[in-house]
N, C-alpha and C positions, 0 to 999 in steps of 0.2 A: 656911443659909442655910432649910432645912425643916426644919420641926417635924413634931413627934412626931403623925402621925394629918392629913397635911395633904396639903389637893388642891390640884393643879396645869395647867395645863393648860399641852402642848411643841409649843409651831407648829411651822413645818418648817423642815431648810437643815443645812449640813455645819458649824457651830457647832453649834447645837440636838443632833444626831445626838452629835457630840460628848461634851457634859452630859451623853446617858444614856444613853453609857458609864458614865463617872461616880458616876452617882445610886447611892446607900449611902442608905435611908433608915430613921429612927429608925424604929422602930414600922411601922404601917400606911400605904401613903402610895395615895394616890390617881387616874394619871396621865390627864387625857381629852388626844390626841397626834393631828395632820395627816399625823406622819410618820409614814410606812411602817418606816422604819429605823431610830427614837429606840423605833417598838411592839416590834419586835424584837431588840432591844440589851435590852429591859428585860426581856420575857418569862420570862428564866429565872427572876426572883426573886418569889419565891414575896410574900412584902410587899408586893409593889404589885399594886393591882388596876388592873385598865391599860382603856379605853377609845375603843376607834381610833374616830377620825371616822371617818364614811362622806360620799361626791360623789364624781365626777369626778376621774379621776387627772389630776394634774401628773406626766407624765415621765421632766420634769426637773430634777424634787427628788424623785420617788419621796411624794406626797404628796396628800392630798385637798383637793379645793374647792367651794364648790358651797353650794345652799340647802339641804340636809339639816342636813348641819351649821354651818349659823346658825342654822335651826330646835333645832337640839338643844342650842347651848350658853343661847339664852334664859331654859332652862330650869332653870338651873346657879348658881353660886357658885365662886367657886376665890380661893384666897386669891392662890396668883403668878400670870402668865404669863410662860413666857420666850419670850423674841422674839429670830429670826433679822431679820436688816433689809442688801436692798442696800446702802441708803446714808443716810448720816447730814449732815444739814445743815441748820448753826443758823437758817437761816431758812426753807426746806421743810418740814423734819420730817423722820419717816422715814418710805422709802420704798421701795418693791421693784419688779418688773419687769413683773406680774404682775394686771392691776386687779380678777381672783378674788381670788386671794389676799390683794390689799391689802384689801378687803371680808370676807373670812373674819379675814383678823385683828384688822381693826377691833372682830369679833363675841366675837367670846375678849377683846381690852382692858374690853369693856364685861360681861364674865361674871366678871374679876379683882379682885380689892378693891388690887392694885399688879402696873404691868406691869414688867418689868426688860428690858430691850434685852440680847443677844450681842452682837457683834461687835466684829471687831479692826479696827486698827486703818487698813486701809485705803477703811474705809465711811466714815470723816469727812471731808464733805466733797462727797461725793457724791451726786449722785443718780439714783432708779430713776426708770421710767417712769411708777408709780403711784401714790400718796403716801396713808402708812398714815392716821398720823396730827402732829399739833403737839408741839414735844419740852416742849411743857404736862403732856401728856396719860404724861410718862414717868417714871416715880417713881426706879430705879436703870439707868445704864450698867454694864455689866462690859465692859472690852477691855484691849490690853495696853499696854506700858511706850513703844512707838513713837508713840503719841498727839499729834499740836504742844502744847507749852505752851497758846499762842493758845485755845487751839478747849475743851482740858478748864478751864481759868480759864474759857469763856463759860460751858458747863453749868455748875458746882457755883455761876456766878453768875444762873443760871434754877431752881436750887433741885433741880438734881438731882441725887443722887451718884454719885459716879463712883465705880467699885470697880478697880485696878488691879492685874489675873493677875498675880501672882507678885507682888505689895511686899510 
């Protein structure tokens, strides 16, 4: 999914941290991260240039939110955003539990050419407090094989690429 000399954004959450632990870039990679845990996981790889976003710390996710981060993103362009969410509902869209995080996630989406949502199957059919966006703004969803088939069909009908991990 990554290409040589790529530039990506990592949002926050446990799924994003797991992704960061498995990133092995070909050539140089520039990563902008809202997640302190992802930054620490990537920090040992000299082929990765890391920009840690600043702002107010969210203790529950060890990530940052706020205007400072959003201002920085307005001047950047990235090939991909990897986004973890708390809920995916075919009618409501993608959501999170924190309104500040939802705002930052929207700014990340505007700075990225592709939005890739990483979510385990338990997130489908759920709605978090704060809406990030509708599903029409998502390019790819990566999940596990326990996603209900009718939900998978609906997502694919919407033109979203669905990747089932381990398949």
